[in-house]
NUDO-394886 format. One line per 5 residues: number of its first residue (from 1); their letters; for each residue z, y, x of N, C-alpha, C. Coordinates in steps of 0.2 Angstrom, whole numbers. Example, Ala and Ser with C-alpha at 12.3 -4.5 7.8 and 13.67 -1.06 7.14 Angstrom:
1 = as = 39:-28:66:39:-22:62:39:-16:66 ~ 35:-11:64:36:-5:68:39:0:64
***
This chain:
1 = xxxxx = 662:410:387:655:407:391:657:400:393 ~ 653:396:393:656:389:397:654:390:405 ~ 658:387:408:656:387:416:648:386:417 ~ 645:380:413:638:379:414:635:386:411 ~ 635:388:407:632:393:406:633:399:410
6 = xxxxx = 639:400:413:640:406:417:636:405:424 ~ 636:399:426:633:398:431:627:399:430 ~ 623:397:427:616:399:424:615:405:424 ~ 617:409:420:617:417:419:616:420:427 ~ 624:418:430:624:421:437:618:421:442
11 = xxxxx = 616:413:442:611:412:445:603:416:443 ~ 602:415:437:595:419:435:596:426:438 ~ 602:429:438:604:437:438:603:438:445 ~ 605:432:450:603:434:457:597:432:459 ~ 594:426:457:587:426:457:582:431:456
16 = xxxxx = 584:436:449:580:440:447:581:446:452 ~ 586:448:454:589:454:457:587:454:464 ~ 586:448:467:586:446:474:592:448:479 ~ 599:449:475:604:451:481:610:448:475 ~ 613:447:480:621:444:477:624:451:475
21 = xxxxx = 623:456:479:628:461:477:625:464:471 ~ 620:465:471:616:468:465:617:465:459 ~ 617:458:458:619:453:453:625:455:450 ~ 631:455:456:638:457:454:639:464:450 ~ 635:469:452:637:475:449:632:474:444
26 = xxxxx = 626:471:442:625:471:436:629:466:430 ~ 633:461:433:636:457:429:644:460:428 ~ 645:465:433:651:470:433:657:463:435 ~ 656:460:440:659:456:444:660:457:451 ~ 666:454:454:664:455:462:660:450:465
31 = xxxxx = 656:451:471:651:448:475:654:441:477 ~ 661:440:479:663:434:480:664:430:475 ~ 665:433:468:666:429:463:657:425:463 ~ 653:430:463:645:428:462:644:422:467 ~ 646:423:474:645:418:480:648:411:477
36 = xxxxx = 654:411:474:658:405:473:656:401:467 ~ 653:406:462:649:403:455:642:399:458 ~ 640:402:462:632:398:465:635:395:469 ~ 640:393:474:642:387:476:644:381:473 ~ 648:385:468:650:379:464:643:375:460
41 = xxxxx = 640:380:457:633:376:454:629:372:460 ~ 629:373:467:625:371:471:628:364:473 ~ 634:364:472:639:358:472:639:352:467 ~ 639:355:463:639:350:455:631:347:455 ~ 624:351:457:620:348:457:618:343:464
46 = xxxxx = 621:345:469:620:341:475:612:344:478 ~ 613:351:476:605:354:479:605:361:482 ~ 604:363:488:602:369:489:597:374:485 ~ 601:379:482:595:383:477:594:390:480 ~ 597:392:484:596:399:486:596:398:496
51 = xxxxx = 591:401:499:593:401:506:594:409:507 ~ 601:409:509:604:416:511:604:418:518 ~ 601:424:522:601:426:528:606:433:525 ~ 607:436:531:610:443:530:606:448:528 ~ 600:447:528:596:452:525:591:450:518
56 = xxxxx = 590:443:518:586:440:512:590:436:509 ~ 586:434:502:588:428:500:581:425:496 ~ 582:419:496:575:418:493:577:410:490 ~ 573:408:485:572:401:481:570:397:487 ~ 575:390:486:571:382:488:568:379:481
61 = xxxxx = 563:375:484:558:372:480:563:369:473 ~ 570:368:473:575:365:470:577:372:465 ~ 577:377:470:580:384:465:575:386:460 ~ 568:386:462:563:388:457:562:382:452 ~ 563:378:453:564:371:448:569:374:441
66 = xxxxx = 575:374:446:581:376:441:579:383:436 ~ 577:387:441:576:394:438:572:393:432 ~ 566:391:432:562:390:427:566:387:420 ~ 569:380:421:572:378:415:578:382:413 ~ 582:387:418:587:391:417:585:396:413
71 = xxxxx = 580:399:414:578:404:411:576:402:401 ~ 573:396:401:570:394:395:577:392:393 ~ 582:389:394:590:387:391:592:395:387 ~ 593:398:394:595:406:393:591:409:386 ~ 586:408:386:580:413:380:583:410:374
76 = xxxxx = 584:402:375:584:399:369:590:401:365 ~ 595:401:369:602:402:367:601:411:364 ~ 599:415:368:597:423:365:594:422:360 ~ 589:417:358:585:416:351:590:414:345 ~ 594:410:347:598:407:341:603:412:339
81 = xxxxx = 606:416:345:610:422:343:607:426:340 ~ 600:429:342:597:435:338:596:433:332 ~ 594:425:330:591:422:323:597:427:318 ~ 602:423:321:609:426:317:609:432:315 ~ 610:437:322:610:444:319:604:447:316
86 = xxxxx = 599:445:316:594:450:314:591:454:319 ~ 583:456:317:579:459:321:582:466:323 ~ 586:469:319:588:476:319:593:478:324 ~ 596:471:328:601:472:332:600:468:339 ~ 592:469:340:590:467:347:594:470:353
91 = xxxxx = 595:466:357:597:470:362:597:466:371 ~ 598:468:375:597:465:382:593:469:386 ~ 589:465:390:584:469:395:576:466:394 ~ 573:469:393:565:466:393:562:468:401 ~ 560:463:405:558:466:411:549:464:409
96 = xxxxx = 547:471:410:539:471:409:535:473:415 ~ 529:469:416:526:469:421:519:472:420 ~ 516:476:422:510:479:421:504:483:427 ~ 499:484:425:495:487:431:497:495:430 ~ 495:498:434:497:505:436:495:510:431
101 = xxxxx = 489:510:431:484:515:428:484:513:421 ~ 484:507:417:484:506:410:492:507:408 ~ 495:505:413:503:506:410:505:512:410 ~ 501:517:414:504:524:414:501:528:409 ~ 494:526:406:491:528:401:491:526:394
106 = xxxxx = 494:520:394:493:517:387:499:515:385 ~ 503:509:391:510:504:388:515:511:386 ~ 517:515:393:522:520:392:523:524:386 ~ 517:527:385:517:531:380:518:528:372 ~ 517:521:371:518:518:366:524:515:366
111 = xxxxx = 529:516:371:536:514:369:540:517:366 ~ 540:524:366:545:529:364:546:526:355 ~ 543:525:351:544:523:345:547:517:345 ~ 545:512:350:550:505:349:557:506:351 ~ 558:508:357:565:510:361:568:514:355
116 = xxxxx = 565:520:352:570:523:347:572:517:340 ~ 569:512:339:570:508:335:575:504:336 ~ 577:501:343:580:497:345:584:500:351 ~ 589:504:350:594:508:354:596:501:359 ~ 599:497:358:602:493:362:597:490:368
121 = xxxxx = 591:490:366:587:486:370:587:491:377 ~ 584:488:383:582:493:390:576:488:391 ~ 572:492:395:567:490:398:565:491:405 ~ 565:486:408:563:487:416:555:487:416 ~ 553:490:419:545:491:420:544:489:428
126 = xxxxx = 540:485:429:537:483:437:529:486:436 ~ 527:492:439:520:493:438:518:492:445 ~ 511:487:446:509:486:452:502:484:449 ~ 497:485:453:489:481:452:489:474:454 ~ 494:472:460:494:466:460:497:462:457
131 = xxxxx = 493:456:456:495:450:453:503:448:454 ~ 508:449:450:515:447:450:516:438:449 ~ 520:435:453:523:429:451:528:429:445 ~ 526:428:439:530:429:433:537:427:433 ~ 537:419:438:542:415:438:546:419:443
136 = xxxxx = 545:418:448:548:421:454:550:428:454 ~ 547:432:450:549:440:450:553:439:443 ~ 555:435:439:559:438:433:556:441:428 ~ 550:440:427:547:445:421:547:440:416 ~ 548:444:409:550:443:404:541:443:401
141 = xxxxx = 539:450:402:533:448:398:526:452:404 ~ 522:452:404:516:455:408:510:457:404 ~ 509:462:406:501:465:404:496:463:409 ~ 490:459:406:485:458:411:478:461:406 ~ 475:466:412:468:466:409:463:463:411
146 = xxxxx = 460:459:408:454:453:410:447:454:408 ~ 443:452:411:436:450:410:434:444:410 ~ 434:440:407:433:431:407:439:429:407 ~ 439:422:408:445:417:406:452:422:411 ~ 456:420:407:464:420:410:465:416:415
151 = xxxxx = 470:418:422:471:414:427:477:408:424 ~ 482:413:418:488:410:419:488:406:411 ~ 484:401:413:482:397:407:490:393:404 ~ 493:392:409:499:388:407:505:391:404 ~ 505:398:404:508:403:400:507:405:393
156 = xxxxx = 510:407:389:510:410:382:505:415:382 ~ 501:418:378:498:424:379:495:425:372 ~ 494:432:372:492:435:364:487:441:367 ~ 482:442:364:477:447:366:482:453:361 ~ 480:459:366:483:465:362:477:471:360
161 = xxxxx = 472:470:362:467:477:362:461:475:366 ~ 456:477:367:450:476:370:449:485:373 ~ 447:485:379:445:492:381:439:492:384 ~ 435:498:383:429:498:385:428:500:392 ~ 424:498:395:422:497:403:417:503:402
166 = xxxxx = 417:509:408:412:512:409:410:513:416 ~ 404:515:417:402:517:425:402:525:424 ~ 406:527:430:408:533:431:407:537:438 ~ 406:543:438:404:548:445:406:553:445 ~ 407:558:450:408:566:450:402:569:449
171 = xxxxx = 400:575:446:397:578:446:394:580:452 ~ 398:582:458:396:583:465:393:577:468 ~ 394:572:467:392:565:468:384:566:466 ~ 384:566:460:377:565:456:373:570:459 ~ 376:577:460:371:582:463:369:581:469
176 = xxxxx = 374:578:474:371:575:480:365:567:481 ~ 366:564:476:364:557:478:360:555:472 ~ 359:559:466:355:557:460:358:554:454 ~ 356:553:449:359:550:444:355:543:442 ~ 359:538:442:355:532:441:353:531:434
181 = xxxxx = 348:530:432:343:529:425:344:523:423 ~ 344:516:427:345:510:426:349:506:430 ~ 352:500:428:356:496:431:354:495:437 ~ 348:495:438:343:493:446:346:498:451 ~ 345:505:448:347:510:452:353:511:458
186 = xxxxx = 357:506:454:364:506:458:362:504:464 ~ 357:499:465:358:496:473:358:502:478 ~ 356:508:476:354:512:482:360:518:481 ~ 367:516:478:372:521:478:379:517:480 ~ 382:522:483:390:520:486:393:518:480
191 = xxxxx = 396:511:480:400:512:474:408:510:477 ~ 412:511:472:419:510:475:421:505:469 ~ 424:501:474:428:493:469:435:493:471 ~ 437:489:466:445:489:465:447:480:467 ~ 449:479:474:451:471:476:454:468:468
196 = xxxxx = 452:462:467:457:460:462:453:464:456 ~ 457:462:450:455:466:443:447:463:441 ~ 443:468:439:437:465:438:433:468:443 ~ 435:470:448:432:474:453:426:470:457 ~ 423:466:455:416:462:459:410:466:460
201 = xxxxx = 408:463:464:402:466:467:395:466:464 ~ 396:462:457:390:460:454:393:463:446 ~ 389:468:444:390:472:438:385:468:432 ~ 389:467:426:382:464:422:383:468:416 ~ 376:469:415:375:475:410:369:470:403
206 = xxxxx = 371:473:398:367:472:392:364:476:388 ~ 358:477:388:354:482:384:349:477:379 ~ 350:481:372:347:476:366:349:469:368 ~ 344:463:370:346:457:369:346:455:377 ~ 344:460:382:342:458:389:349:459:394
211 = xxxxx = 349:454:397:355:454:401:354:455:409 ~ 355:461:413:353:463:419:361:462:424 ~ 360:457:428:366:458:433:364:462:439 ~ 368:467:443:366:470:448:373:471:454 ~ 369:467:460:374:467:465:375:474:469
216 = xxxxx = 381:477:468:381:484:470:383:484:478 ~ 382:489:480:383:491:487:391:493:487 ~ 397:490:489:403:492:490:405:496:497 ~ 404:504:497:406:507:501:415:508:502 ~ 418:506:497:425:509:499:428:504:493
221 = xxxxx = 433:499:497:437:494:491:443:498:492 ~ 448:498:486:454:501:483:459:496:480 ~ 465:496:483:470:490:479:473:493:473 ~ 470:499:470:473:501:464:469:505:460 ~ 471:507:454:465:507:449:467:516:449
226 = xxxxx = 473:519:450:473:526:453:469:528:459 ~ 470:523:464:466:526:469:459:525:469 ~ 455:521:464:447:521:462:447:527:459 ~ 451:529:453:450:534:450:450:541:455 ~ 456:542:460:454:547:464:450:548:468
231 = xxxxx = 447:543:470:441:542:474:434:543:472 ~ 435:542:465:427:544:461:429:550:460 ~ 434:555:458:435:562:456:434:564:462 ~ 434:562:468:433:566:476:427:565:477 ~ 423:563:473:415:562:473:412:556:479
236 = xxxxx = 416:552:480:414:546:487:410:540:484 ~ 409:540:477:405:535:474:405:535:466 ~ 400:528:465:402:527:459:406:521:458 ~ 410:522:451:415:517:450:413:514:442 ~ 417:508:443:417:504:436:424:504:434
241 = xxxxx = 425:508:428:433:508:427:433:506:418 ~ 438:509:417:439:509:408:440:516:405 ~ 440:515:399:437:522:395:446:524:396 ~ 452:520:396:460:522:396:460:524:402 ~ 457:521:410:459:524:415:455:531:416
246 = xxxxx = 449:531:413:445:539:416:444:542:410 ~ 449:541:402:447:546:399:449:553:398 ~ 454:554:401:455:563:403:450:564:407 ~ 449:560:413:444:565:420:436:564:414 ~ 434:561:410:427:562:407:429:567:402
251 = xxxxx = 434:569:399:435:574:393:436:581:396 ~ 438:582:404:438:587:406:432:589:410 ~ 427:584:410:422:585:415:422:584:423 ~ 428:582:424:429:580:432:424:574:434 ~ 423:569:427:419:564:429:413:564:425
256 = xxxxx = 408:559:424:403:559:419:402:551:418 ~ 401:549:412:398:543:410:391:541:412 ~ 390:536:416:383:535:418:380:529:414 ~ 374:527:412:370:523:410:373:520:403 ~ 372:525:398:376:525:392:372:520:387
261 = xxxxx = 366:520:389:363:515:384:363:508:387 ~ 367:508:391:368:500:394:375:499:393 ~ 375:492:389:385:489:387:385:485:393 ~ 394:486:394:397:482:399:402:479:394 ~ 402:471:397:406:467:393:415:470:391
266 = xxxxx = 416:470:387:423:475:388:429:470:391 ~ 435:474:393:439:471:396:444:471:389 ~ 449:466:390:452:461:387:459:462:388 ~ 466:465:385:471:466:387:475:461:385 ~ 479:457:387:484:452:385:491:453:386
271 = xxxxx = 496:451:383:502:451:384:502:445:387 ~ 507:442:392:507:435:395:515:434:397 ~ 517:428:392:525:427:395:525:420:396 ~ 530:419:402:530:414:404:535:408:402 ~ 539:409:395:543:407:393:540:402:388
276 = xxxxx = 534:401:388:531:397:383:527:400:378 ~ 524:396:373:523:398:367:525:403:362 ~ 533:401:363:536:405:359:540:408:363 ~ 541:415:364:546:419:368:552:420:364 ~ 555:425:366:561:426:364:560:433:359
281 = xxxxx = 566:433:354:564:438:349:564:445:352 ~ 566:447:357:565:453:359:557:454:362 ~ 555:449:365:548:448:367:544:448:362 ~ 544:444:357:541:445:352:539:452:349 ~ 545:455:349:545:462:345:543:467:347
286 = xxxxx = 541:467:354:539:472:359:531:470:359 ~ 529:464:360:523:461:359:519:463:352 ~ 522:463:347:521:465:340:520:473:341 ~ 523:476:343:524:483:342:517:485:347 ~ 517:481:353:511:484:356:505:482:354
291 = xxxxx = 504:477:350:498:476:347:496:478:343 ~ 501:483:338:500:487:331:498:493:338 ~ 500:496:342:499:502:345:493:502:349 ~ 492:498:354:485:496:357:479:494:352 ~ 479:490:348:475:488:343:471:495:341
296 = xx = 475:497:337:475:505:334:472:511:337 ~ 474:510:345:471:514:349:464:513:350
***
C-alpha cells in the first residue's frame, strides 16, 4: 500500500472509530504508528485534521472535508478491486444505520441469507431513532422511514418498501376512554407521539376522495418507536405507528387498530448512501437484497 493510501485508510479508521487506540487495534498496528501516520498526513497537507484531548477526538473543518473525499476515493479503489474479483468475493465491513423498531423487526431478520451468501462480509449495525450524521459517523448505508420528501437530498437514495401506517390503542385504554369512530373524535383522546420521524401533531386521513387533517392532543412525547409501542400497550393513549412496528401486538390482541375505514399515507422506506449515486459494490449488494426482501414483505 502506498504511503498516501495508508494515510488515507488510517485517517478514515480513526475518524470512524473516534479513537486512535481502537483504530490501531482494528488495523492491527501500534497506537504510536497510527499517531505517526496521522501526524505525517497533517504535516504533508499543512492542516490540522483532528483535535485530540486525553479523552476525546474530533474532526476539524478541514478534517471533515478530507474525510468525505477520502471515503470516496477508498470506495472507488475497493470498487475497482471488487469488479475484478466479482460479487461472489465481497468482503470488508458495511456500517449500517437504522431505526430501532424497523431495524429489529424487518432489517435484522432479512440479513441472515445475505450474510450466508457473503461469508467474508461483516456488518456493523448502528441502531437509533435519532437521525445520524452519515458523514461524521462513518455510515456506509442508512435506512430511513419517511412520509414526505427526504431530508438527505444530496445523498444517493433508493426506495426499498412501503409500510402501512395504522392508528393503535390498547383495549384497556379504549374501555376507559371509548373508541374513536371518526378522525375528528381523536381530538378528545390522549395521544402518544414520537419526536422526529412522522410524529407530527397533525394526522392526515383519506376516506374515499375526502382528506381530513386532525390536530391531536399529545399527552406523551417519546424519542423512540419501542417507547411509543410500550406506552401504547400500557394503555397510556392512542398512537400512530406502522404495521411493522405493531404487527405482533395487533395479532396477539395487545393492541387494536382504530379507524380502519380511513387511510393514512404510507411511510416509505429508503436506503440512503452518502457515497453518491453509485455506492460501493458491497453496499449495492446489500441494498439489492433488502429491496427484494422488504419489497416482497
